[in-house]
C-alpha positions as semicolon CSV with decimal commas, in nm:
position;residue;x (nm);y (nm);z (nm)
1;M;8,757;16,029;2,071
2;V;8,985;16,316;2,144
3;K;8,695;16,547;2,098
4;M;8,492;16,356;2,337
5;Q;8,768;16,363;2,602
6;T;8,807;16,738;2,571
7;I;8,432;16,789;2,588
8;A;8,417;16,565;2,894
9;K;8,709;16,755;3,049
10;V;8,539;17,084;2,989
11;L;8,214;16,952;3,136
12;I;8,389;16,818;3,441
13;I;8,564;17,155;3,492
14;L;8,237;17,340;3,440
15;L;8,062;17,107;3,685
16;I;8,333;17,159;3,939
17;F;8,317;17,536;3,892
18;I;7,945;17,543;3,939
19;A;7,946;17,311;4,235
20;S;8,222;17,501;4,415
21;G;8,068;17,840;4,327
22;C;8,232;18,165;4,272
23;E;8,276;18,326;4,609
24;P;8,385;18,677;4,491
25;L;8,084;18,686;4,250
26;R;7,851;18,572;4,527
27;K;7,992;18,838;4,762
28;K;7,939;19,102;4,507
29;F;7,568;19,049;4,486
30;T;7,476;18,986;4,849
31;R;7,362;19,271;5,077
32;Q;7,603;19,361;5,347
33;K;7,469;19,424;5,696
34;K;7,459;19,791;5,797
35;K;7,712;19,889;6,049
36;D;7,553;20,027;6,368
37;E;7,617;20,401;6,359
38;S;7,434;20,467;6,682
39;Q;7,726;20,336;6,872
40;S;7,963;20,580;6,714
41;A;8,015;20,916;6,874
42;F;7,726;21,155;6,821
43;I;7,839;21,499;6,701
44;P;7,556;21,760;6,700
45;V;7,546;21,969;6,389
46;L;7,357;22,259;6,526
47;D;7,332;22,380;6,878
48;P;7,032;22,620;6,878
49;V;7,044;22,928;7,087
50;D;6,715;23,070;7,230
51;Y;6,725;23,445;7,219
52;P;6,490;23,651;7,431
53;D;6,200;23,820;7,251
54;K;6,276;24,169;7,134
55;V;6,108;24,422;7,359
56;E;5,997;24,731;7,171
57;T;5,971;25,057;7,352
58;P;5,667;25,280;7,307
59;E;5,900;25,535;7,134
60;E;6,008;25,279;6,874
61;S;5,659;25,161;6,816
62;Y;5,527;25,514;6,774
63;R;5,806;25,601;6,524
64;H;5,726;25,283;6,332
65;Y;5,351;25,344;6,315
66;F;5,404;25,713;6,233
67;S;5,629;25,628;5,939
68;L;5,384;25,366;5,823
69;W;5,105;25,615;5,845
70;Q;5,300;25,864;5,637
71;V;5,355;25,608;5,359
72;W;4,991;25,487;5,358
73;D;4,867;25,847;5,362
74;K;5,077;25,940;5,058
75;D;4,957;25,626;4,886
76;F;4,598;25,704;4,971
77;M;4,630;26,053;4,830
78;M;4,792;25,924;4,517
79;R;4,506;25,672;4,467
80;L;4,244;25,945;4,513
81;Q;4,422;26,167;4,259
82;E;4,448;25,887;4,004
83;N;4,083;25,777;4,066
84;S;4,196;25,420;4,124
85;S;3,947;25,137;4,186
86;D;3,726;25,155;4,494
87;K;3,884;24,840;4,628
88;K;4,232;24,990;4,628
89;I;4,113;25,322;4,774
90;N;3,924;25,141;5,052
91;F;4,220;24,920;5,137
92;T;4,466;25,213;5,164
93;F;4,209;25,411;5,364
94;N;4,171;25,131;5,614
95;Q;4,553;25,106;5,642
96;V;4,563;25,480;5,720
97;L;4,305;25,432;5,989
98;L;4,477;25,126;6,129
99;Q;4,811;25,307;6,171
100;L;4,645;25,604;6,335
101;T;4,462;25,373;6,579
102;E;4,789;25,205;6,672
103;M;4,940;25,553;6,722
104;E;4,646;25,648;6,942
105;K;4,702;25,346;7,169
106;L;5,055;25,474;7,246
107;L;4,949;25,829;7,333
108;T;4,794;25,974;7,647
109;G;4,615;26,290;7,751
110;E;4,554;26,577;7,511
111;K;4,738;26,425;7,217
112;Q;4,531;26,108;7,240
113;Q;4,208;26,314;7,233
114;K;4,335;26,515;6,939
115;I;4,428;26,209;6,735
116;R;4,081;26,058;6,821
117;E;3,921;26,366;6,660
118;Y;4,132;26,317;6,342
119;I;4,031;25,949;6,340
120;G;3,665;26,040;6,376
121;Q;3,692;26,295;6,086
122;L;3,858;26,031;5,868
123;T;3,590;25,770;5,961
124;A;3,324;26,022;5,850
125;L;3,512;26,059;5,517
126;G;3,496;25,680;5,497
127;Q;3,122;25,706;5,468
128;D;3,171;25,942;5,175
129;L;3,417;25,691;5,016
130;K;3,146;25,418;5,030
131;Q;2,932;25,611;4,782
132;P;2,971;25,514;4,418
133;A;3,258;25,684;4,236
134;Q;3,013;25,881;4,008
135;I;2,832;26,041;4,300
136;R;3,106;26,116;4,554
137;N;3,289;26,447;4,555
138;S;3,651;26,330;4,517
139;S;3,806;26,675;4,526
140;L;3,633;26,762;4,856
141;I;3,746;26,427;5,006
142;Q;4,095;26,493;4,875
143;R;4,114;26,840;5,029
144;K;3,989;26,714;5,370
145;V;4,242;26,428;5,373
146;E;4,519;26,668;5,280
147;H;4,418;26,904;5,563
148;I;4,402;26,620;5,823
149;G;4,735;26,480;5,695
150;K;4,905;26,820;5,722
151;D;4,784;26,867;6,075
152;L;4,899;26,520;6,173
153;R;5,240;26,566;6,015
154;I;5,293;26,895;6,196
155;G;5,141;26,808;6,542
156;F;5,222;26,436;6,580
157;R;5,594;26,409;6,499
158;F;5,791;26,216;6,752
159;K;5,945;26,525;6,907
160;D;5,600;26,675;6,944
161;V;5,451;26,376;7,126
162;Q;5,751;26,259;7,318
163;G;5,599;26,370;7,655
164;S;5,259;26,216;7,577
165;L;5,375;25,859;7,515
166;V;5,264;25,570;7,722
167;Q;5,535;25,450;7,963
């Protein structure tokens, strides 16, 4: 009988515990409502600044294109000497022409006419470059490119074309 009374007491306590619930346990597993953060003070993290576009002068542009032309010309000569693939040779040749064309746009008068002549000579060499590698005369092309490059380096430095630049 004592066992029955203790079992009954335990069952009654268990029933009371289940019926009343465990508030801290229930709180632990229920989702809390989010606090409204939009009402709190908004602090910007970044305040972007719009800078004006950089305006490049014709002198700066010419120096830039001239230096690019020098690099591409040396690379083109190196590829011709090494007998690189036609694809690499044609790419560097087109870059040389592109830089010279950009330089031409910045020049006026006699210097512009002179650089057009050099571009025409190089374009004619481009036709020779389109021939298969076995047929074309690489040494002749190399000499012509060296000659044109030497003339351009001497006659088209910035100090030589300073008065012929577009304003």
